[in-house]
N, C-alpha and C positions, 0 to 999 in steps of 0.2 A: 371674492375670495372669502372663504370660510375659515375661522380661526376660533379654536376652542382654547380658552384661558383657564388654568387649574391654579389653586391653591391649596397644596396638598402636604401632607406628613407632618402637620403640627396643627394647633387649635384652629377652630373655625374654618375647616376645609371647605371649598366651594368651587364653582364652575360657572364660566360665563362664555357666551358664544356671540361672536361678531361675523355679521355677514356683510360684505362690502362696506366695511366702517361702521356699519350702526348696530348698536347692542339689540340682539334678539332675545336673550333670556341671561338671567343671573340668578343663581340658586345656592344656597347654602345648604352644606349636607345635613346640619341639625334640623332643618326644617322637614326632612324626610325620614330621617331615623329617630328622631325625637330625642336626641341626647345632646344636651347643651354643650357648646364649644367642642363640636366632634372632631377628632383628629384622624389622619390617614389618609387614604386615598378617596376622593368624593365620586364614587361610582354612582351611587344614586342621583347626585346632583348632574353628572354627566348624562346619564340616561335622561334624565327629565329636559335639560336644555335641548339635546337632540331631538327628543320628542317634540317639544314645543314648536322647534323649527321644520319639523317633519323631514329630517334628513337622517342618514345612517353616518355610522363614523368613517366609514370609506369614502364619503363625499367631503370629508374635512380636507382642507388645503394644508393647515398648519395646526400644531398643537404647542402651547407655550405654558412653561411651568414657572 
């Protein structure tokens, strides 16, 4: 099971990806857009989590916010 977790729409937006219960990646949006305490939707962090796992969004089983 592939689960994407999101922390969105307030300060320190981020994304994390679990595959079969194991943490594959976790990325804060501010690390990619270079803005401290970045708020909003973590689109860059989502892309990076998926890239690191080598999967596409269509392969996700669940998305949790």
